[in-house]
N, C-alpha and C positions, 0 to 999 in steps of 0.2 A: 796588499800590492804596494810596491815601493814607487815613490814619486819624486821626480827631479823638477823642482821649481824654476831652474834656469832653462831647461829645453821644453818644459810643459808636457813631459811624457810620463806614462804609467808603465812601469817595468816589472814583469813577473820574474820569479826567481830570486836567488841570493847574490846580491852584489854589494861590495863595500862602497863603491862609488859609481856615479853614472858612466856608462860606457862611451857615451858621446861627448860629454864636456868635462868629465872627471869631478863633477861637482858632488856635494853631498846629497844624499837620499833621505827621504822621510817615508814613514809608513812602515807596514809590517811585510817581511819577505814572504813570498809564496813559493811552495815547491812545485806545483803543477801549473799548466797553462802555456800559452804561447811563448816561446823563448825570445821573440823579437818585441821590441818596445812598441807600444801603441801610441800613435800621435792623435791629438784631439783634431777633429775635422776643421779645415780652414774656411773661413767665410769668403765667399766670392765678392770682394768689396767692388771690383769693376762693374759687375752686372747690376749691383745695388745703385751705384752712382749713375749708371746709364738710366735706370729706371726713374731715379730722382730727377735727372735732367729731363727726361721725357715728361714727367708730371709738371715740372716748371714750365716747360715749352708750352703744354696744354693750358696751364693756369695763365700764362702771359697773353696767349692768344685769346683766351676767353675773356680776360679782364679788359683787354684792349678793345674787343668787340663790344662789350657792355658799356664802356666809357664813351665809345664812338656812337652808340645808340642813343645814349643819354644827351650827348652833346654833338649833334650832327652837323653843326655849323661849318666845321672845317673840312667838310667832305669826308668820304669813306677812307680814312687814313689807315683804319685797322687792316685793310688789305695788305698794305706794305709791311705791317708788323708780322702778319701771317706769312708773307713772302720771304721775309728776312729770316724767320724761325725756320722755314722749310729750306732755305739755301744753306743755313748752318747745319741742318741735319744731313743734307746731301753730302756736304764736305766731310762731316764726321763719319758717315757710313762708308764713304769711299775710304777714308783713312783706316778704319777698322777692317775693311775687306782687303786692303792692299798692304797692311802693316809689315808684312813679313819681308818685303822688298822696298827698302826706304827710298832709293833713287826712283824706282818706279812710281811710289806713291807721290813723291814731289812732282814728277812730270804730270800725273793725272790731276793733281790739284791745280797746276798751272792751266791746264785745259779746262777744268771745270769752273774754276773761279773767273777765268777770262770770259767763258761763255755767259756765266751768271751776271758778270758785270756789264756786258753788252746787252743782255736782256733787260736788265734793270735800267740802263741808260736809255734804251728804247721806249721803255714803259713811262720814263720821266720826261720824254720829249727829245731825246738824244742830244746831250749838250757835249758829247764827245770826251767825257772824262774817263771813259773806259778804254779808249785808245790812247789819250793823252798821258794817263797816269798808271792805270791798273795794269794793263798789259805789259808794258816795258818793265815796270817795277817788279812784276811777278817773274818775268823771265830772268831778270838780273838777279834777284833774290835766290831763284832756283839754281842758277849756275854756282852762285857762291855757297849755297847749302849743300849742294851735291859734293863740291870740292872739300868743304869742312868735314862733312860727314864721313866721306872716303878716307880722308886722312885720320880721323879720330878712331874709326872702326877698322882701319887698315883693310879696306876692302880691295879685292883684286880688281884690276883695271877693267877686265871683261864683265864684272858684276854692274858696272855703271856707265861705261863709255858710250853705249848705244843712247841711253836716256840723256846724257849730256849733250850728245851731237844734235838729237831732236830738239833739245831746248835751245841750243844755238841756232837752229834753223828758225825757231820761233823769233829769236832775237833778230835774225835778219829780216823776218817778215815784218817786225816793228819798224825797222828802218825803211822798208818798202813802203809802209804807210806814211811815213815822213816825207819821202821823195815824192809820192803821189799827192800830197797835199791833204792827207786826211787827218794829220795830226797838227793841232795848233801850238801845242807846248812842245819846244824842241828838246829841252834838257833831259827829260827821263828817256826818250828814244835815243838821243845821242849817247847817253851813258850806257844804255842797253846794247848799242851797236859796238861801242868801244869795248865793252866787256865781252861780247861775243867774239870779236876779232882776237882779243888776247887769249880767251880759252881755246879757240880753234888753233891758234898758233902754238900754244903750249901743248895740245894734243899732238900736232904734227911733229914738233921738234923733239919731245920727250917720250911719246908713245906712238910714234909713227908706225912701228911694226905691229903693235897690238891694234891700232886702228885699222890697218890694212888686213889683218888676220880676222878681225871682226866683221869687216865688210865682206871679205871672201866667205865666211862662214854663214852669214845671214843671207847673202845673194847666191850662195852654192857656186861660186866662181872656181 
């Protein structure tokens, strides 16, 4: 059977050159057999990496628990390690589940990471860093990421406008926390509010018809 080292395929029949890359063939021609080239099976590297990551997560949790049992003077800190690993896995699984719709994935990540940040803040005595930094920074980063990805992938406005509007609503919520006195660090929330106003104005000025059409479609007006 003929073999092409460039394409990595085995080719039955008589060919002077590889029909795919026009490269030189090695081996002995065969008269009978399937006329189509046979490709070697591809290894699923994504699943393997995920399994290695899972093993590493279990190992990190086990090692931290063992070290904490040997040295318990600092409290049961291994629970935070396990909680951190669990948070990473929740975020990763959400990305894998929603990966076909990138704007939707970004919005879900904002929701999940914000909730996780508030929970961690509460578990550590609630010092307010989840509302001061995490929530407004996530909202601002999500708005910028959606705009950049939509431009790079040339997405239709209907594919991401709803998710961008919802994220802008979250940005206004961050400003509401600031006005209500729930936020002690002003700069992240102020930047988030300014970004929200700019993005909403851009939608109204440049995509007003698309925005109205999406609202009518979603609410059946």
